[in-house]
C-alpha positions as CSV (number, residue, x, y, z in Angstrom):
1,M,87.4,84.2,90.8
2,N,90.5,84.4,88.6
3,L,93.4,85.8,90.7
4,T,94.5,88.1,87.9
5,D,91.1,89.6,87.3
6,D,89.5,92.5,89.2
7,G,91.8,92.4,92.2
8,H,93.5,95.8,92.3
9,I,94.9,98.4,94.6
10,Y,92.9,101.4,93.6
11,F,94.6,104.8,93.7
12,P,93.1,108.3,93.8
13,S,91.4,109.2,90.5
14,N,89.4,112.0,89.1
15,D,86.1,110.2,89.8
16,G,86.7,110.1,93.5
17,K,85.4,106.6,93.9
18,T,88.7,104.6,93.9
19,W,91.3,105.1,96.6
20,I,93.4,103.4,99.2
21,S,94.4,104.5,102.7
22,E,97.9,105.2,103.9
23,K,97.8,102.1,106.0
24,Q,96.9,99.9,103.0
25,Q,99.7,101.5,101.0
26,R,102.2,100.8,103.9
27,V,101.0,97.2,104.2
28,N,101.5,96.7,100.5
29,E,105.0,98.2,100.6
30,I,105.9,95.9,103.6
31,L,104.7,92.9,101.6
32,Q,106.7,94.0,98.5
33,D,109.8,94.4,100.8
34,F,109.2,91.0,102.3
35,D,108.7,89.3,98.9
36,P,108.5,91.3,95.6
37,K,106.3,88.6,94.1
38,L,103.5,89.3,96.7
39,Q,100.7,91.7,95.9
40,L,97.9,93.1,98.1
41,Q,94.7,93.2,96.2
42,W,91.3,94.8,97.0
43,I,88.3,93.1,95.6
44,P,85.5,95.6,94.7
45,P,82.1,94.9,96.3
46,G,80.5,94.1,92.9
47,S,83.2,91.4,92.2
48,R,82.8,89.5,95.4
49,N,80.1,87.7,97.4
50,E,78.8,89.0,100.7
51,K,80.8,86.4,102.5
52,D,84.1,87.1,100.7
53,E,86.8,89.1,102.5
54,P,87.7,92.3,100.6
55,F,91.5,92.0,100.8
56,R,93.7,89.2,99.5
57,V,97.4,88.6,99.1
58,V,98.4,86.9,95.9
59,C,101.8,85.5,94.9
60,F,102.9,86.0,91.3
61,P,105.8,83.5,90.7
62,V,108.1,84.3,87.8
63,N,107.4,81.1,85.8
64,G,104.1,79.9,87.3
65,R,100.5,80.6,87.9
66,P,99.5,83.1,90.5
67,Y,98.2,81.6,93.7
68,L,96.3,82.9,96.8
69,I,98.3,83.3,100.0
70,C,95.5,84.6,102.3
71,T,92.4,86.8,102.6
72,A,91.5,89.3,105.2
73,M,88.8,91.8,106.3
74,E,91.4,94.6,106.8
75,A,94.8,95.3,105.4
76,D,96.7,95.6,108.7
77,E,99.2,93.9,111.0
78,R,97.0,90.8,111.3
79,L,97.2,90.3,107.5
80,L,101.0,90.6,107.6
81,A,101.2,88.1,110.5
82,T,99.2,85.6,108.5
83,V,101.5,86.1,105.5
84,F,104.6,85.7,107.7
85,Q,103.0,82.5,109.2
86,S,102.3,81.1,105.8
87,R,105.9,81.6,104.7
88,Q,107.5,79.8,107.6
89,N,108.8,76.2,107.2
90,N,107.1,75.1,110.4
91,N,103.6,76.1,109.4
92,S,102.1,74.5,112.4
93,G,99.3,77.0,112.9
94,N,100.4,77.5,116.5
95,L,98.9,80.5,118.2
96,L,102.1,81.5,119.9
97,T,103.9,81.5,116.6
98,W,101.2,83.7,115.1
99,L,101.4,86.1,118.0
100,D,105.2,86.3,117.5
101,N,104.5,87.1,113.8
102,Y,101.9,89.7,114.8
103,N,104.4,91.4,117.1
104,S,107.0,91.4,114.4
105,A,104.4,92.8,111.9
106,K,103.6,95.6,114.4
107,E,107.3,96.4,114.8
108,I,107.9,96.5,111.1
109,Y,104.8,98.6,110.5
110,N,105.9,101.1,113.2
111,A,109.4,101.2,111.8
112,K,107.9,102.0,108.4
113,I,106.0,104.9,109.9
114,N,109.1,106.2,111.7
115,Q,111.1,105.9,108.4
116,E,108.5,108.0,106.6
117,R,108.6,110.6,109.3
118,R,112.4,110.7,109.2
119,Q,112.3,111.1,105.5
120,E,109.9,114.0,105.7
121,Q,112.1,115.7,108.4
122,H,115.1,115.1,106.2
123,E,113.4,116.7,103.2
124,M,112.3,119.7,105.3
125,A,115.9,120.1,106.5
126,Q,117.1,120.1,103.0
127,A,114.6,122.7,101.9
128,V,115.5,124.9,104.9
129,I,119.2,124.7,104.0
130,R,118.7,125.4,100.3
131,N,116.3,128.3,100.8
132,N,117.7,131.8,101.3
133,R,114.8,133.1,103.4
134,S,115.7,134.4,106.8
135,S,112.9,132.9,108.8
136,Y,111.0,129.6,108.7
137,L,107.8,128.6,110.4
138,I,107.2,124.9,110.8
139,K,105.0,122.7,112.9
140,N,106.6,120.1,115.2
141,Q,105.2,116.6,115.9
142,H,102.9,118.1,118.5
143,G,101.4,120.6,116.0
144,E,103.0,123.6,117.7
145,L,104.3,126.4,115.4
146,I,108.1,126.9,115.7
147,D,110.0,129.8,114.2
148,L,113.4,128.8,112.9
149,E,115.7,131.7,112.0
150,R,119.1,131.8,110.5
151,I,122.0,133.2,112.5
152,G,122.4,136.9,111.8
153,R,119.6,138.6,113.7
154,R,121.2,139.0,117.0
155,G,119.1,139.8,120.1
156,S,116.3,137.5,118.9
157,S,114.9,134.8,121.1
158,K,114.3,132.5,118.2
159,T,115.6,128.9,117.8
160,Y,118.6,128.7,115.5
161,I,119.1,125.8,113.1
162,W,122.9,126.1,113.1
């Protein structure tokens, strides 16, 4: 199969047949941060054999032909560990090195999730500060409803934001 044909990350569309999960999107973002020439691709079932794995990572060098880095059944930390392993100079295939890469991939993936959460919280704080409403109802990370109220209503047992 040609590496530039049929391998795509499919995003939501009107037909409802093509989509990617948040995890696959995060893995692709981590790959792009690691090396902008890398791309996660999903091969549609009609374009692959039964034995072929559905995900692949392809490198698109600036002045060269694209080449395959690895394939995987799932776009997750294991795929990232395999990519990290393939990019190391001492590509010995050692299990201990792969486990170190896997742990690094998990840490990077969890850091990406935490970064997204902090960004959402920051955007919420900006919206609260810009808005002139006197009361705000939001959900915390446990799903509990919290009533935030601006200072001004004395005698209330609400949580104040400043």
